[in-house]
Backbone as CSV, one residue per row, in Angstrom:
resi,resn,N_x,N_y,N_z,CA_x,CA_y,CA_z,C_x,C_y,C_z
1,MET,101.737,57.208,74.749,100.928,56.919,75.593,100.455,57.459,76.944
2,SER,99.632,57.736,77.225,99.232,57.899,79.117,99.967,56.845,80.112
3,PRO,100.382,57.951,81.176,101.136,57.693,82.186,100.453,56.274,82.810
4,SER,98.907,56.057,83.097,98.125,55.507,83.942,98.262,54.615,82.865
5,LYS,97.980,54.009,81.646,98.168,53.163,80.715,99.243,52.310,80.678
6,ARG,100.483,53.446,80.905,101.558,52.718,80.960,101.922,51.875,82.733
7,SER,101.285,52.381,83.508,101.291,51.562,84.572,100.646,50.432,84.416
8,ARG,99.162,50.278,84.317,98.470,49.180,83.685,99.094,47.794,82.909
9,ILE,99.901,47.937,81.780,100.400,47.385,81.438,101.964,46.718,82.337
10,LYS,102.274,47.828,82.944,103.825,47.160,83.795,102.789,46.074,84.712
11,LEU,101.538,46.524,85.205,101.216,45.987,86.195,100.444,44.364,85.743
12,VAL,100.338,44.419,84.197,99.979,43.099,83.834,100.820,42.061,83.644
13,LEU,101.733,42.948,83.067,103.027,42.013,82.495,103.871,41.411,84.150
14,THR,103.833,42.179,85.162,104.395,41.674,86.084,103.444,40.377,86.872
15,PHE,101.914,40.246,86.779,101.189,39.904,86.930,101.504,37.937,86.405
16,CYS,102.084,38.311,84.588,102.078,36.925,84.071,103.182,36.655,84.246
17,PHE,104.386,37.260,84.641,105.462,37.025,85.215,105.803,35.841,86.357
18,ALA,104.832,36.288,86.947,105.071,35.453,88.338,103.767,34.837,88.313
19,VAL,102.868,34.206,87.401,102.042,33.225,87.176,103.373,32.293,86.346
20,ILE,103.675,32.581,85.389,104.487,31.732,84.416,105.581,31.171,85.669
21,ALA,106.261,32.347,86.250,107.408,31.450,87.475,106.813,30.606,88.530
22,MET,105.223,31.144,88.987,104.579,29.892,89.862,104.556,28.418,88.708
23,ALA,103.977,28.541,88.412,103.720,27.551,87.100,105.373,26.450,86.716
24,LEU,106.054,27.371,86.624,107.553,26.642,85.980,108.149,26.102,87.390
25,PHE,107.539,26.209,88.612,108.486,25.738,89.897,107.101,25.267,90.752
26,ALA,106.494,24.787,90.410,105.165,24.047,90.809,105.767,22.807,91.770
27,CYS,106.553,21.980,90.968,106.709,20.793,91.599,107.835,21.194,92.646
28,GLU,108.900,21.990,92.323,109.933,22.290,92.664,109.760,22.659,94.638
29,ASP,110.803,21.625,95.397,110.159,21.684,96.782,111.423,22.382,97.484
30,GLY,112.273,23.217,96.717,113.522,24.037,97.316,114.899,23.430,97.598
31,LYS,114.790,22.306,97.064,116.090,21.260,97.617,116.596,21.507,95.979
32,GLY,116.597,21.768,94.776,116.703,21.479,93.868,116.650,20.691,93.085
33,ILE,116.797,20.590,91.297,116.594,19.347,90.816,117.756,18.686,90.757
34,SER,119.161,18.683,91.087,119.725,18.651,90.856,120.033,17.137,92.152
35,GLU,119.439,17.255,92.931,119.011,16.327,94.652,118.124,14.848,93.806
36,TYR,117.493,15.092,92.900,116.320,13.943,92.536,117.112,12.892,92.206
37,PRO,116.842,11.675,92.439,117.651,10.322,91.662,117.807,10.686,90.172
38,GLU,118.192,9.741,89.489,118.585,9.478,88.278,117.499,8.786,88.039
39,PRO,116.584,8.680,86.854,115.900,7.588,86.738,116.454,6.668,86.224
40,ALA,115.900,4.842,86.615,116.598,4.188,86.429,116.146,3.321,85.003
41,SER,117.589,2.841,84.664,117.780,2.356,83.036,116.302,1.465,83.041
42,SER,116.427,1.150,81.662,115.357,0.235,81.445,115.960,-1.051,80.685
43,PRO,115.247,-2.126,81.293,115.699,-3.615,80.964,115.709,-3.996,79.166
44,ASP,116.838,-4.493,79.550,116.857,-5.305,77.651,116.280,-6.608,78.228
45,LEU,115.374,-6.680,77.364,114.519,-7.796,77.280,114.568,-9.009,75.932
46,SER,115.527,-8.507,75.025,115.533,-9.476,73.969,116.008,-10.605,73.900
47,GLY,116.996,-10.769,75.137,117.694,-11.967,75.104,117.237,-12.866,75.810
48,ASP,118.097,-13.740,76.281,117.515,-15.156,77.154,117.209,-14.598,78.605
49,GLU,117.857,-13.384,79.021,118.173,-12.959,80.535,118.010,-11.726,80.572
50,VAL,117.279,-10.653,81.768,116.800,-9.553,81.488,118.571,-8.612,82.201
51,THR,118.415,-7.689,81.043,120.551,-7.013,81.459,119.817,-5.962,81.620
52,TYR,120.544,-5.037,82.525,120.168,-3.495,82.222,121.617,-3.085,81.521
53,PRO,122.049,-2.022,81.108,122.603,-1.130,80.337,123.904,-0.824,81.364
54,ASP,123.471,-0.313,82.528,124.573,0.156,83.620,125.193,-1.449,84.025
55,ASP,126.432,-1.116,84.751,127.169,-1.983,85.342,127.173,-1.910,86.554
56,LYS,126.134,-2.371,87.772,126.540,-1.743,89.085,126.838,-3.439,89.696
57,THR,127.515,-2.978,90.551,127.538,-4.230,91.168,127.589,-4.330,92.963
58,ASP,126.738,-3.466,92.955,126.766,-3.398,94.545,125.516,-4.631,95.001
59,GLU,125.371,-5.180,95.631,124.463,-6.283,96.313,122.891,-5.527,96.796
60,ILE,122.099,-5.634,96.073,120.713,-5.523,96.707,119.827,-6.233,97.318
61,SER,119.168,-6.306,97.839,117.938,-6.801,98.914,116.915,-6.406,97.613
62,LEU,116.127,-8.004,97.518,114.935,-8.396,96.558,113.630,-9.030,97.276
63,PRO,112.418,-8.835,97.097,111.582,-9.561,97.699,111.852,-10.536,98.436
64,HIS,111.327,-11.116,99.089,111.181,-13.008,99.463,112.685,-13.351,99.704
65,GLY,113.683,-12.333,100.718,115.040,-12.789,101.087,115.928,-13.237,99.836
66,ASP,115.660,-12.717,98.855,116.700,-12.870,97.405,117.909,-11.735,97.543
67,THR,118.775,-12.171,97.071,119.942,-10.983,96.833,120.205,-11.234,95.365
68,ASP,120.557,-10.295,94.669,120.883,-10.247,93.640,122.586,-9.331,93.850
69,ALA,123.428,-10.608,92.715,124.627,-10.100,93.005,125.262,-8.776,92.118
70,GLY,124.336,-8.289,91.603,124.538,-6.786,90.863,124.295,-6.864,89.375
71,ASP,123.508,-7.925,88.844,123.287,-7.982,87.434,121.675,-6.929,87.320
72,SER,121.471,-6.207,88.441,120.863,-4.737,88.076,120.271,-3.939,88.803
73,PRO,120.389,-2.757,88.710,120.283,-1.209,89.948,118.785,-1.775,90.347
74,PRO,118.758,-0.715,91.926,117.461,-1.073,92.680,116.511,-0.241,91.735
75,SER,115.209,-0.755,91.631,114.422,-0.236,90.869,113.766,0.897,91.716
76,PRO,113.568,2.508,90.942,112.519,3.293,91.629,111.415,3.024,92.090
77,TRP,110.909,1.938,91.859,109.387,1.415,92.276,109.246,0.721,93.633
78,GLN,110.961,0.226,94.076,110.975,-0.217,95.432,110.588,0.720,96.708
79,PRO,109.963,-0.032,97.466,109.752,0.880,98.817,111.174,0.962,99.081
80,ALA,111.361,1.874,99.818,112.838,2.576,100.163,112.534,3.167,101.854
81,SER,113.640,3.328,102.725,114.183,3.879,103.508,113.345,5.579,103.583
82,GLY,112.349,5.866,104.158,112.439,7.283,104.361,110.410,7.508,104.108
83,ASP,110.203,6.016,103.497,108.719,6.163,102.668,107.876,6.223,104.019
84,ASP,108.256,6.015,105.297,107.011,6.089,106.348,106.636,7.668,106.483
85,LYS,107.458,8.845,106.009,107.710,9.845,106.204,106.578,10.815,105.037
86,LEU,106.424,9.945,103.888,105.256,10.624,103.087,104.095,9.900,102.971
87,ILE,103.452,10.464,102.330,101.875,10.351,102.076,101.540,9.367,100.963
88,ARG,101.330,8.471,101.740,100.273,7.398,100.650,98.971,7.790,99.738
89,GLY,99.455,7.300,98.701,98.181,7.643,97.817,97.875,6.856,96.534
90,GLU,96.772,7.129,96.131,96.569,6.095,94.844,97.622,6.300,93.431
91,ALA,97.331,4.675,93.023,98.173,5.013,91.636,97.213,4.127,90.388
92,PHE,96.373,4.800,89.668,95.925,4.360,88.602,96.245,3.277,87.832
93,ILE,95.897,2.209,87.366,96.562,1.277,86.949,95.181,1.078,85.786
94,ASN,96.034,1.544,84.676,95.323,1.117,83.257,95.499,-0.611,82.696
95,GLN,96.799,-1.045,82.696,96.650,-2.459,81.963,97.770,-3.022,83.084
96,ASN,98.207,-4.391,83.216,98.649,-4.927,83.994,98.301,-6.531,82.938
97,GLN,99.718,-7.380,83.025,99.567,-8.627,82.907,101.513,-8.868,82.877
98,ILE,101.090,-10.559,82.959,102.381,-10.953,83.171,102.702,-12.093,82.144
99,LEU,104.443,-11.575,81.846,105.069,-11.956,80.727,106.439,-13.459,81.232
100,VAL,105.821,-14.279,80.646,106.801,-15.028,80.558,108.283,-15.156,79.799
101,LEU,109.213,-14.634,79.899,110.449,-14.370,79.480,111.079,-16.192,79.095
102,GLU,111.768,-15.990,77.465,112.045,-17.125,76.944,113.405,-17.574,77.522
103,SER,113.431,-18.189,78.971,114.391,-18.393,79.028,114.308,-19.316,80.081
104,PHE,115.880,-20.492,80.814,115.990,-21.572,81.707,116.467,-21.382,82.804
105,PRO,116.006,-21.045,83.709,114.636,-21.323,83.871,113.483,-20.675,83.713
106,PRO,112.289,-20.561,83.626,111.499,-19.704,83.175,111.570,-18.187,84.149
107,GLN,111.267,-16.895,83.821,111.846,-15.662,84.085,110.144,-15.368,84.111
108,PHE,109.460,-14.602,85.137,108.600,-14.071,85.455,108.079,-12.534,85.528
109,MET,107.635,-11.373,84.344,107.706,-10.008,84.825,106.176,-9.564,84.282
110,LEU,105.806,-8.656,85.540,105.031,-8.312,85.675,104.810,-6.972,85.038
111,THR,104.073,-6.104,83.778,104.221,-5.047,83.316,102.978,-4.656,83.658
112,ILE,103.188,-3.036,83.760,101.996,-2.458,85.236,102.035,-1.133,84.491
113,GLU,101.041,-0.376,83.474,100.793,0.634,82.974,99.708,1.707,83.955
114,GLY,100.209,2.885,83.783,98.833,3.446,84.418,99.415,4.673,84.921
115,ALA,98.970,5.882,85.819,99.365,7.167,85.904,99.266,7.081,87.289
116,LEU,100.129,8.396,87.693,100.200,8.645,88.988,99.633,9.761,89.740
117,PRO,98.710,10.416,90.213,97.824,11.470,90.273,98.926,12.834,90.463
118,THR,99.780,12.872,90.298,100.821,14.002,89.927,102.184,13.857,89.673
119,PRO,102.807,14.638,88.992,104.385,14.176,88.771,105.172,14.263,89.732
120,CYS,104.421,15.021,91.089,105.266,14.885,92.181,105.355,13.688,92.875
121,HIS,103.807,12.710,92.633,104.004,11.282,93.279,104.931,10.168,92.900
122,GLU,105.423,9.222,93.879,106.588,8.422,93.191,105.923,6.973,93.155
123,LEU,106.317,6.291,92.547,105.469,4.622,92.075,106.267,3.838,93.287
124,ARG,105.258,3.136,93.257,105.817,2.244,94.719,105.035,0.808,94.161
125,VAL,106.124,-0.202,94.081,105.401,-1.565,94.088,106.170,-2.420,95.110
126,GLU,105.129,-2.669,95.840,105.594,-4.000,97.234,104.728,-5.485,96.365
127,ILE,105.869,-6.344,96.447,105.276,-8.075,96.441,105.626,-8.124,97.746
128,LEU,104.273,-8.851,98.071,104.002,-9.509,99.513,104.583,-11.033,99.380
129,ASP,104.736,-11.960,100.374,104.804,-13.183,100.264,103.498,-14.052,100.284
130,PRO,103.605,-14.995,99.199,102.593,-15.890,99.291,101.783,-16.232,100.790
131,ASP,100.088,-16.130,100.387,99.770,-16.528,101.110,99.733,-18.103,101.189
132,LYS,98.158,-18.585,102.738,98.134,-20.127,102.453,97.567,-20.716,101.547
133,GLN,96.699,-19.708,100.071,96.445,-20.219,99.111,97.099,-19.884,98.061
134,ASP,98.265,-19.687,97.681,99.093,-19.708,96.911,99.199,-18.903,96.222
135,ARG,98.374,-17.136,96.667,98.237,-15.953,96.105,99.364,-14.907,96.282
136,ILE,99.875,-14.413,95.363,100.974,-13.199,95.131,100.348,-12.160,95.542
137,TYR,100.386,-11.126,96.301,99.234,-10.055,96.085,100.673,-9.019,95.978
138,VAL,100.628,-7.989,95.229,101.081,-6.858,94.214,100.113,-5.712,94.950
139,GLU,101.152,-4.776,95.555,100.121,-3.384,96.205,101.164,-2.818,95.246
140,VAL,100.378,-1.835,94.465,100.962,-0.594,93.451,100.429,0.544,94.341
141,TYR,100.993,1.992,94.275,100.664,2.823,95.265,101.589,4.067,94.833
142,SER,101.433,5.148,95.249,101.765,6.115,94.974,102.136,7.063,96.313
143,LEU,103.450,7.836,96.643,104.113,8.042,97.657,104.233,9.861,97.398
144,SER,103.568,10.666,98.082,104.018,12.603,97.702,104.711,12.477,99.414
145,GLU,105.722,13.897,98.996,105.729,14.566,100.399,104.882,15.288,100.698
146,PRO,104.087,15.701,102.194,103.002,16.067,102.908,102.566,17.645,102.779
147,ASP,103.581,18.535,102.604,103.432,19.602,102.090,103.581,19.925,100.918
148,GLU,103.898,19.580,99.430,104.414,19.768,98.454,103.081,20.130,97.601
149,ILE,103.692,21.333,97.008,102.557,22.301,96.021,102.885,21.476,94.740
150,CYS,102.126,21.089,93.991,102.083,20.305,92.489,101.146,20.765,91.681
151,VAL,101.791,20.703,90.429,100.827,20.600,89.453,99.702,20.004,89.197
152,GLN,98.443,20.063,89.069,97.617,19.025,89.355,97.157,18.225,87.505
153,VAL,97.979,17.006,87.433,98.316,16.549,86.103,98.316,15.302,85.845
154,LEU,97.966,14.371,85.806,98.341,12.904,85.997,99.555,12.624,85.257
155,GLU,100.324,11.682,86.102,101.970,11.090,85.085,101.586,9.866,84.984
156,SER,102.506,9.916,83.947,102.055,8.321,82.974,103.449,7.993,83.770
157,PHE,103.218,6.000,83.670,103.999,5.194,84.106,104.122,4.015,83.650
158,ASP,105.018,2.976,82.970,105.088,1.929,82.230,106.043,1.066,83.002
159,GLU,106.005,0.204,83.911,107.206,-0.665,84.976,106.766,-2.087,84.310
160,SER,108.316,-2.467,84.304,108.333,-4.012,84.583,108.996,-4.380,85.454
161,VAL,108.166,-5.465,86.502,108.594,-5.916,87.951,108.751,-7.216,87.719
162,PRO,109.830,-8.050,88.204,110.520,-8.950,87.553,109.695,-9.829,89.110
163,LEU,108.930,-10.993,89.127,108.385,-11.419,89.488,109.728,-13.145,90.001
164,LYS,110.059,-12.610,91.046,111.207,-13.788,91.022,111.552,-14.368,92.835
165,GLY,112.248,-15.001,92.882,112.223,-15.480,94.072,111.633,-16.178,95.359
166,PHE,110.006,-17.145,94.731,109.487,-18.103,94.904,109.649,-19.321,95.192
167,PRO,109.553,-20.007,96.072,109.585,-21.664,96.106,108.978,-22.206,94.640
168,SER,109.312,-23.091,94.206,108.583,-24.290,93.397,106.984,-24.713,93.533
169,GLY,106.440,-23.876,92.977,105.006,-23.894,92.691,104.028,-23.656,91.876
170,GLU,102.903,-23.554,91.846,101.997,-22.571,91.111,101.258,-21.372,92.103
171,TYR,101.130,-20.177,91.461,100.620,-19.011,92.135,99.970,-18.599,91.257
172,SER,99.017,-17.617,92.044,98.102,-16.657,91.369,98.601,-15.389,91.994
173,VAL,98.270,-14.754,90.922,99.476,-12.924,91.117,97.746,-12.022,91.299
174,TRP,98.155,-11.103,92.291,96.468,-10.068,92.332,97.964,-8.881,92.440
175,VAL,97.057,-8.117,91.865,97.672,-6.766,91.758,96.232,-5.980,91.903
176,ASN,96.569,-4.997,93.355,95.336,-4.391,93.937,94.517,-5.073,94.056
177,GLY,94.032,-5.963,94.480,93.034,-7.305,94.646,92.541,-7.377,93.248
178,GLU,93.032,-7.174,92.234,92.233,-7.631,90.868,93.350,-9.347,90.782
179,GLU,92.420,-10.438,90.359,93.771,-11.542,90.231,94.125,-10.964,88.529
180,VAL,95.370,-11.263,88.033,96.309,-11.160,86.708,96.622,-12.512,86.071
181,GLY,96.826,-13.062,86.687,97.409,-14.583,86.130,97.840,-15.238,87.000
182,GLU,98.548,-16.469,86.310,99.184,-17.355,86.901,100.817,-17.587,86.656
183,ILE,101.762,-17.925,87.418,103.413,-18.535,87.527,103.256,-19.550,87.787
184,ASN,104.671,-20.408,87.410,104.830,-21.418,88.291,106.296,-21.441,87.794
185,PRO,106.809,-21.025,89.116,108.330,-21.072,89.071,108.894,-22.854,89.537
186,PRO,109.713,-22.885,88.792,110.177,-24.280,89.259,110.781,-24.755,90.027
């Protein structure tokens, strides 16, 4: 092989390695993967109560002033401190429905399936207090770092959001401005 052909091959290989490295680290923000939170466990919906495999005993705050004595860990979709430093974006909802769990008193679960704009976006679900017309508005959106560079591909999500802590009554549930169904907490 001639020297000029070898130098072209080296140049092409160097370019290929650079492209592969950029693709592998597209969502990396320099902090290291180990600093990202562990994904939350999925709830076990087979019994009378929603249970989680983790044994967390810390008290967490829930919407509407409820507190939970540790029977479930905080969900990754709950608004968190520091969210105000992130950019709010869209979450694309493909399907949502309200499930009534077989328990006494009845428990209500909102299931939401959809996609985030990129794998670097984080899902957020905010449940607002009922309005005067007994409507519960649920806002589903995404958050991302302002200057983060990320691969442009949709990231699917499938979340179950408990609807609890509401006074007795009949409520209609609205997700991002569209009515999903009704719940009747005792």
